[in-house]
LUMBA-727958 format. One record per residue: residue number from 1; x, y, z of N, C-alpha, C, CB in turn. Coordinates in steps of 0.2 Angstrom, whole numbers, plus 5000, padded with zeros to 4 digits. Glycine has a CB too. Layout:
N
- NUM/X/Y/Z/X/Y/Z/X/Y/Z/X/Y/Z
...
end
This chain:
221
- 1/5015/4889/4964/5014/4884/4970/5016/4877/4969/5007/4885/4973
- 2/5019/4874/4973/5021/4867/4972/5016/4862/4974/5027/4866/4976
- 3/5015/4857/4971/5010/4852/4973/5014/4847/4978/5007/4848/4967
- 4/5009/4846/4983/5012/4842/4989/5013/4835/4988/5007/4843/4995
- 5/5009/4832/4983/5009/4825/4982/5006/4824/4975/5005/4821/4988
- 6/5007/4817/4973/5004/4815/4966/4997/4816/4966/5006/4808/4964
- 7/4993/4816/4972/4986/4817/4972/4984/4824/4971/4983/4815/4979
- 8/4989/4829/4972/4987/4836/4970/4987/4836/4962/4992/4840/4974
- 9/4991/4832/4959/4991/4832/4952/4985/4829/4949/4998/4829/4949
- 10/4984/4823/4951/4978/4819/4949/4972/4822/4950/4979/4812/4951
- 11/4971/4825/4956/4965/4829/4958/4961/4825/4963/4961/4830/4952
- 12/4956/4828/4966/4951/4824/4971/4946/4820/4967/4948/4829/4975
- 13/4943/4816/4971/4937/4812/4968/4932/4817/4965/4933/4808/4974
- 14/4930/4816/4959/4926/4822/4956/4922/4820/4951/4931/4827/4953
- 15/4917/4824/4949/4913/4823/4942/4918/4827/4937/4906/4826/4943
- 16/4920/4823/4932/4924/4826/4927/4922/4831/4923/4926/4820/4922
- 17/4925/4833/4917/4931/4830/4914/4938/4832/4917/4930/4830/4907
- 18/4938/4838/4920/4945/4841/4921/4945/4843/4929/4946/4847/4917
- 19/4951/4841/4932/4952/4843/4939/4952/4851/4939/4957/4840/4942
- 20/4955/4854/4934/4956/4861/4934/4949/4865/4933/4961/4863/4929
- 21/4946/4862/4927/4940/4865/4925/4934/4864/4928/4939/4864/4918
- 22/4934/4858/4932/4928/4856/4936/4929/4856/4943/4925/4850/4933
- 23/4933/4852/4946/4935/4851/4953/4937/4857/4956/4940/4845/4954
- 24/4941/4861/4953/4944/4867/4956/4938/4872/4955/4950/4869/4952
- 25/4934/4872/4950/4929/4877/4950/4923/4876/4955/4926/4876/4943
- 26/4922/4869/4956/4918/4868/4962/4920/4871/4968/4917/4860/4962
- 27/4926/4870/4970/4929/4872/4976/4929/4880/4977/4936/4870/4977
- 28/4930/4884/4971/4929/4891/4971/4922/4893/4973/4932/4894/4965
- 29/4917/4889/4969/4910/4891/4971/4908/4889/4978/4906/4887/4966
- 30/4911/4884/4980/4909/4882/4987/4912/4887/4992/4911/4875/4989
- 31/4918/4889/4991/4921/4894/4995/4916/4900/4995/4928/4896/4993
- 32/4914/4903/4990/4910/4908/4990/4903/4907/4994/4908/4910/4983
- 33/4900/4901/4992/4894/4899/4996/4895/4899/5003/4892/4893/4994
- 34/4900/4896/5006/4902/4896/5013/4903/4903/5016/4908/4891/5014
- 35/4906/4907/5012/4907/4914/5014/4901/4918/5015/4912/4918/5010
- 36/4896/4917/5010/4890/4920/5011/4886/4917/5017/4886/4919/5005
- 37/4886/4911/5018/4884/4908/5024/4876/4906/5023/4884/4912/5030
- 38/4874/4906/5018/4866/4905/5017/4865/4904/5009/4862/4911/5019
- 39/4859/4902/5008/4857/4901/5001/4856/4907/4997/4850/4897/5000
- 40/4860/4908/4992/4860/4915/4988/4853/4915/4984/4866/4916/4983
- 41/4851/4921/4983/4845/4922/4978/4848/4924/4971/4840/4927/4981
- 42/4854/4926/4971/4857/4928/4964/4864/4927/4964/4855/4936/4963
- 43/4866/4924/4958/4873/4923/4957/4875/4926/4950/4875/4915/4957
- 44/4881/4929/4950/4884/4932/4945/4891/4930/4944/4884/4940/4945
- 45/4892/4926/4938/4898/4923/4937/4902/4925/4931/4897/4915/4937
- 46/4908/4927/4932/4912/4930/4926/4918/4925/4925/4914/4937/4927
- 47/4919/4923/4920/4925/4918/4918/4930/4922/4914/4923/4912/4914
- 48/4937/4921/4916/4942/4924/4913/4947/4918/4910/4946/4928/4918
- 49/4951/4920/4905/4956/4916/4902/4953/4910/4898/4961/4914/4907
- 50/4956/4904/4900/4954/4898/4897/4947/4896/4900/4959/4892/4898
- 51/4945/4898/4906/4938/4897/4908/4933/4900/4904/4937/4899/4916
- 52/4935/4906/4901/4930/4910/4897/4930/4906/4890/4933/4917/4896
- 53/4935/4903/4888/4935/4900/4881/4932/4893/4881/4942/4900/4879
- 54/4932/4890/4887/4930/4883/4887/4924/4881/4892/4936/4878/4887
- 55/4921/4885/4895/4918/4884/4901/4911/4880/4900/4916/4891/4905
- 56/4909/4881/4894/4903/4877/4892/4905/4870/4890/4899/4880/4886
- 57/4910/4869/4886/4912/4862/4884/4915/4858/4890/4917/4863/4879
- 58/4918/4861/4894/4921/4857/4900/4917/4857/4906/4927/4860/4902
- 59/4911/4860/4906/4906/4860/4911/4908/4864/4917/4904/4853/4913
- 60/4912/4869/4916/4914/4874/4922/4908/4878/4924/4920/4879/4920
- 61/4903/4879/4920/4897/4883/4923/4893/4878/4927/4893/4885/4917
- 62/4893/4872/4926/4889/4867/4930/4893/4866/4937/4888/4860/4926
- 63/4900/4866/4936/4904/4865/4942/4904/4871/4947/4911/4864/4939
- 64/4905/4877/4944/4904/4883/4948/4897/4883/4952/4906/4889/4944
- 65/4892/4882/4948/4885/4882/4951/4885/4876/4956/4880/4882/4946
- 66/4887/4870/4955/4887/4865/4960/4890/4867/4967/4891/4859/4957
- 67/4896/4871/4966/4899/4873/4972/4895/4878/4976/4906/4876/4971
- 68/4892/4883/4972/4888/4888/4975/4882/4885/4978/4885/4893/4969
- 69/4880/4879/4976/4874/4875/4979/4877/4871/4985/4871/4870/4974
- 70/4884/4871/4986/4887/4868/4992/4888/4860/4990/4883/4869/4998
- 71/4888/4858/4984/4890/4852/4982/4897/4850/4983/4887/4850/4976
- 72/4899/4844/4985/4906/4843/4985/4908/4840/4978/4907/4837/4990
- 73/4915/4840/4977/4918/4838/4970/4915/4832/4967/4925/4838/4970
- 74/4913/4827/4971/4911/4821/4968/4904/4820/4968/4914/4815/4971
- 75/4900/4825/4969/4892/4825/4969/4889/4824/4963/4889/4831/4973
- 76/4886/4819/4961/4882/4818/4955/4878/4824/4953/4878/4811/4955
- 77/4875/4827/4958/4870/4832/4956/4874/4838/4953/4867/4835/4963
- 78/4880/4838/4952/4884/4844/4949/4881/4844/4942/4891/4843/4948
- 79/4880/4838/4939/4878/4839/4931/4871/4842/4930/4877/4831/4928
- 80/4867/4843/4936/4860/4845/4935/4860/4852/4939/4855/4840/4938
- 81/4866/4855/4941/4866/4861/4945/4863/4867/4943/4873/4863/4947
- 82/4863/4868/4937/4859/4874/4934/4852/4873/4935/4861/4876/4927
- 83/4849/4867/4933/4842/4866/4934/4840/4866/4942/4840/4859/4931
- 84/4844/4864/4946/4843/4864/4953/4843/4871/4955/4848/4860/4957
- 85/4847/4875/4953/4847/4883/4955/4841/4886/4952/4853/4886/4951
- 86/4838/4884/4946/4832/4887/4944/4826/4885/4948/4831/4885/4937
- 87/4826/4878/4950/4821/4876/4955/4821/4880/4961/4822/4869/4956
- 88/4827/4882/4963/4827/4886/4970/4825/4893/4969/4834/4885/4972
- 89/4824/4895/4963/4822/4902/4961/4828/4907/4961/4818/4905/4967
- 90/4834/4904/4960/4841/4908/4960/4841/4911/4953/4847/4903/4961
- 91/4842/4918/4953/4844/4921/4947/4851/4920/4945/4842/4929/4947
- 92/4853/4917/4940/4860/4916/4938/4862/4919/4931/4861/4908/4937
- 93/4868/4922/4931/4870/4926/4926/4878/4924/4925/4870/4933/4926
- 94/4879/4922/4918/4886/4920/4916/4889/4926/4912/4886/4913/4913
- 95/4895/4927/4912/4898/4932/4907/4906/4930/4907/4897/4939/4910
- 96/4909/4933/4902/4916/4932/4901/4920/4939/4900/4918/4928/4895
- 97/4926/4939/4902/4930/4946/4902/4937/4944/4901/4929/4950/4909
- 98/4941/4949/4900/4948/4948/4899/4952/4952/4904/4950/4950/4892
- 99/4958/4950/4907/4962/4953/4912/4969/4951/4911/4959/4952/4919
- 100/4973/4956/4910/4980/4954/4908/4984/4951/4913/4983/4961/4906
- 101/4982/4952/4919/4987/4949/4924/4984/4943/4928/4988/4955/4929
- 102/4978/4940/4926/4975/4935/4930/4977/4928/4927/4967/4935/4928
- 103/4977/4923/4932/4978/4916/4930/4973/4914/4925/4978/4912/4936
- 104/4975/4909/4920/4971/4907/4915/4964/4904/4917/4974/4902/4910
- 105/4964/4901/4923/4958/4898/4925/4955/4902/4931/4959/4891/4927
- 106/4953/4908/4929/4950/4912/4935/4943/4914/4934/4954/4919/4934
- 107/4939/4914/4940/4932/4916/4940/4931/4921/4945/4928/4909/4940
- 108/4926/4925/4944/4924/4930/4949/4917/4929/4950/4925/4938/4947
- 109/4915/4927/4957/4908/4926/4959/4905/4931/4963/4908/4919/4962
- 110/4900/4933/4962/4896/4938/4966/4889/4935/4968/4895/4945/4962
- 111/4888/4934/4974/4883/4931/4977/4879/4936/4981/4885/4925/4981
- 112/4872/4936/4980/4868/4940/4984/4862/4936/4987/4865/4946/4980
- 113/4860/4938/4994/4855/4936/4997/4850/4941/4999/4857/4932/5003
- 114/4845/4940/5003/4841/4946/5005/4844/4951/5009/4835/4943/5009
- 115/4849/4949/5013/4853/4953/5017/4860/4955/5016/4852/4950/5024
- 116/4863/4952/5011/4870/4953/5010/4873/4951/5003/4874/4949/5015
- 117/4879/4953/5002/4882/4952/4996/4889/4951/4997/4881/4958/4991
- 118/4892/4946/4993/4899/4945/4994/4902/4944/4987/4901/4939/4998
- 119/4909/4945/4986/4912/4944/4980/4919/4940/4981/4913/4951/4976
- 120/4920/4935/4977/4926/4931/4977/4929/4930/4971/4924/4924/4980
- 121/4936/4931/4970/4939/4930/4964/4944/4924/4966/4943/4936/4961
- 122/4944/4919/4962/4948/4913/4963/4951/4910/4957/4945/4908/4967
- 123/4956/4906/4957/4959/4903/4952/4960/4896/4953/4966/4906/4950
- 124/4959/4891/4948/4960/4884/4949/4967/4883/4945/4954/4881/4945
- 125/4971/4881/4949/4978/4881/4947/4981/4874/4946/4983/4883/4952
- 126/4976/4869/4946/4978/4862/4944/4977/4857/4949/4985/4862/4941
- 127/4975/4851/4947/4973/4845/4952/4968/4847/4957/4980/4844/4955
- 128/4963/4851/4955/4958/4853/4960/4960/4858/4965/4956/4847/4963
- 129/4967/4860/4965/4969/4865/4969/4967/4872/4967/4977/4864/4970
- 130/4965/4877/4972/4963/4883/4971/4967/4888/4975/4956/4884/4972
- 131/4967/4894/4972/4969/4900/4976/4964/4905/4976/4976/4903/4974
- 132/4961/4908/4982/4957/4913/4982/4961/4919/4983/4952/4912/4988
- 133/4960/4924/4978/4964/4930/4977/4961/4937/4979/4966/4930/4969
- 134/4955/4937/4979/4951/4943/4981/4945/4941/4985/4949/4948/4975
- 135/4943/4944/4990/4937/4944/4994/4934/4951/4995/4938/4940/5001
- 136/4929/4952/4992/4925/4959/4993/4930/4964/4991/4922/4960/4999
- 137/4934/4963/4986/4939/4969/4984/4946/4969/4987/4935/4975/4985
- 138/4946/4965/4992/4953/4965/4996/4957/4960/4993/4952/4963/5004
- 139/4964/4961/4992/4969/4956/4990/4971/4952/4995/4975/4960/4987
- 140/4970/4945/4994/4972/4940/4999/4974/4934/4996/4965/4938/5004
- 141/4977/4929/5000/4979/4923/4997/4976/4917/5002/4987/4923/4996
- 142/4972/4913/4999/4969/4908/5003/4968/4902/4999/4963/4910/5007
- 143/4970/4895/5001/4969/4890/4997/4963/4886/4998/4975/4885/4998
- 144/4959/4887/5004/4954/4883/5005/4956/4876/5008/4949/4882/4999
- 145/4962/4874/5009/4964/4868/5011/4964/4868/5019/4972/4867/5009
- 146/4963/4873/5022/4962/4874/5029/4956/4878/5031/4968/4877/5032
- 147/4953/4877/5037/4948/4881/5039/4950/4888/5039/4945/4879/5046
- 148/4946/4893/5036/4948/4900/5036/4943/4904/5040/4949/4902/5029
- 149/4945/4909/5044/4941/4914/5047/4942/4920/5042/4944/4915/5054
- 150/4937/4923/5039/4937/4929/5036/4934/4935/5040/4933/4928/5029
- 151/4939/4939/5042/4938/4944/5047/4937/4951/5044/4943/4944/5052
- 152/4932/4955/5044/4932/4962/5042/4933/4966/5048/4925/4964/5038
- 153/4937/4971/5048/4938/4975/5054/4941/4982/5052/4944/4971/5058
- 154/4941/4986/5057/4944/4993/5056/4952/4992/5056/4942/4998/5061
- 155/4955/4996/5052/4962/4996/5052/4965/5000/5058/4965/4999/5045
- 156/4965/4997/5064/4965/5001/5070/4971/4997/5074/4959/5000/5074
- 157/4976/5001/5077/4981/4998/5081/4979/4993/5086/4985/5003/5085
- 158/4982/4987/5086/4980/4982/5091/4975/4976/5089/4978/4985/5097
- 159/4972/4978/5083/4966/4973/5081/4969/4966/5079/4963/4976/5075
- 160/4975/4966/5075/4977/4959/5074/4980/4956/5080/4982/4960/5068
- 161/4983/4960/5084/4985/4957/5090/4980/4954/5095/4989/4962/5094
- 162/4974/4957/5095/4968/4955/5099/4966/4948/5096/4962/4960/5099
- 163/4966/4948/5089/4963/4942/5085/4968/4936/5087/4962/4943/5078
- 164/4974/4937/5086/4979/4931/5087/4979/4929/5094/4986/4933/5084
- 165/4979/4934/5099/4979/4932/5106/4973/4928/5107/4979/4938/5110
- 166/4967/4930/5105/4961/4927/5106/4961/4920/5104/4955/4930/5103
- 167/4964/4919/5098/4964/4912/5095/4969/4908/5099/4967/4912/5088
- 168/4974/4911/5102/4979/4908/5106/4976/4905/5112/4985/4913/5108
- 169/4972/4909/5115/4968/4908/5121/4964/4902/5121/4964/4914/5124
- 170/4962/4900/5115/4958/4894/5113/4962/4888/5110/4952/4896/5109
- 171/4968/4889/5111/4973/4884/5108/4972/4883/5101/4972/4877/5113
- 172/4970/4888/5097/4969/4887/5090/4976/4889/5087/4963/4891/5087
- 173/4979/4885/5083/4986/4886/5080/4984/4889/5073/4990/4879/5079
- 174/4988/4895/5072/4987/4898/5065/4992/4895/5060/4988/4906/5066
- 175/4989/4893/5054/4993/4891/5049/4996/4896/5045/4989/4885/5045
- 176/4991/4900/5042/4993/4906/5038/4988/4912/5040/4993/4904/5030
- 177/4991/4918/5039/4987/4924/5040/4989/4929/5034/4988/4927/5047
- 178/4984/4932/5032/4985/4938/5027/4980/4943/5028/4985/4935/5019
- 179/4982/4949/5027/4979/4955/5028/4979/4960/5022/4981/4958/5035
- 180/4974/4964/5021/4974/4969/5016/4969/4975/5019/4972/4967/5009
- 181/4971/4981/5017/4967/4986/5019/4965/4991/5013/4971/4990/5025
- 182/4960/4995/5014/4958/5000/5009/4962/5006/5010/4951/5002/5009
- 183/4965/5008/5015/4969/5013/5017/4971/5014/5024/4966/5020/5014
- 184/4976/5018/5026/4978/5019/5033/4972/5021/5037/4984/5023/5033
- 185/4971/5018/5043/4965/5019/5047/4958/5019/5044/4966/5027/5050
- 186/4958/5015/5039/4951/5013/5035/4949/5006/5037/4952/5015/5028
- 187/4946/5003/5032/4944/4996/5033/4949/4991/5031/4937/4995/5029
- 188/4949/4985/5034/4954/4980/5032/4950/4973/5032/4959/4980/5037
- 189/4954/4968/5029/4951/4962/5029/4957/4957/5031/4948/4960/5022
- 190/4956/4953/5036/4961/4948/5037/4958/4940/5037/4964/4949/5045
- 191/4962/4936/5033/4960/4929/5033/4965/4925/5037/4961/4927/5026
- 192/4962/4921/5042/4967/4917/5046/4965/4910/5044/4966/4918/5054
- 193/4970/4906/5042/4969/4899/5041/4972/4895/5047/4972/4897/5034
- 194/4968/4890/5049/4970/4887/5055/4971/4880/5054/4965/4889/5061
- 195/4976/4877/5058/4977/4870/5058/4971/4866/5061/4983/4868/5062
- 196/4967/4869/5065/4962/4865/5069/4955/4867/5066/4961/4868/5076
- 197/4950/4862/5066/4943/4862/5065/4940/4867/5070/4940/4855/5065
- 198/4936/4872/5068/4933/4877/5072/4926/4876/5072/4935/4884/5068
- 199/4923/4878/5078/4916/4878/5079/4913/4885/5077/4914/4876/5086
- 200/4907/4885/5075/4904/4892/5073/4904/4897/5078/4897/4891/5071
- 201/4904/4895/5085/4904/4900/5090/4910/4905/5090/4903/4897/5096
- 202/4916/4902/5087/4922/4906/5086/4921/4913/5083/4927/4902/5083
- 203/4916/4912/5078/4915/4918/5074/4912/4924/5079/4910/4917/5068
- 204/4907/4922/5082/4903/4927/5087/4908/4929/5092/4897/4924/5090
- 205/4912/4925/5094/4918/4926/5099/4923/4932/5097/4922/4920/5101
- 206/4925/4931/5091/4929/4936/5088/4925/4942/5086/4933/4932/5082
- 207/4919/4942/5084/4915/4947/5082/4914/4952/5088/4909/4946/5079
- 208/4915/4950/5093/4914/4954/5100/4920/4958/5101/4912/4950/5106
- 209/4926/4957/5098/4932/4960/5099/4931/4968/5097/4938/4957/5096
- 210/4934/4972/5100/4934/4979/5098/4936/4980/5091/4938/4984/5102
- 211/4933/4984/5087/4934/4986/5080/4934/4980/5075/4942/4989/5079
- 212/4931/4974/5077/4930/4969/5072/4922/4969/5070/4932/4961/5075
- 213/4921/4970/5064/4915/4971/5061/4911/4965/5059/4915/4976/5055
- 214/4914/4960/5056/4910/4954/5054/4916/4948/5053/4907/4956/5047
- 215/4913/4942/5055/4917/4937/5054/4914/4931/5051/4919/4935/5061
- 216/4917/4927/5046/4914/4922/5043/4919/4916/5043/4911/4924/5036
- 217/4916/4910/5044/4920/4904/5044/4919/4900/5037/4918/4899/5050
- 218/4924/4899/5034/4924/4895/5027/4928/4889/5029/4927/4899/5021
- 219/4925/4883/5029/4928/4876/5030/4926/4871/5024/4926/4874/5037
- 220/4931/4870/5020/4930/4865/5014/4933/4858/5016/4933/4868/5008
- 221/4936/4858/5022/4939/4852/5023/4934/4846/5025/4944/4853/5029
end
């Protein structure tokens, strides 16, 4: 992926020491938190590659947890995020693993609340830039740079057309769209990144479409 400007290399305003190991990690954690849509009661975090080797020394554990607590990249509370999670009664587990085909700075985050569970796999690719690669087991590609609608639906003819038509009716321009499915006529997940800021009622509006099961809005902008 090409960087758009020198600021993509330098990284965003952040709590250091590394845009890749801290700022990017915050944004992946925050993506997961926004996808869950509520305060988690349990967080399971698995680091891969260089994240696995250096997460304690570079504060990547603090960064990911800061994102899960919905802190921005420059929030001073990131340094105390594990303690803050403990005060909230959150059960937090860290682990490391290996995977031959993953980016060196990869993390898998599983969040649970009383009612739901989500899983996000993302990579920090430099300058605070991220790529979300999996959501709940579906292969997708999302950068978090645009508002994103995460839509679980049946793999049924016309569902994607109804989603895009509905957004068009609201004058919402689609920047990027990606879809994955578990199998033909089974379950699917579509991520729609839009050029426009979205109001939360868009989720309910889309959820009322036939064969759409669940819609979440993730906006890190």
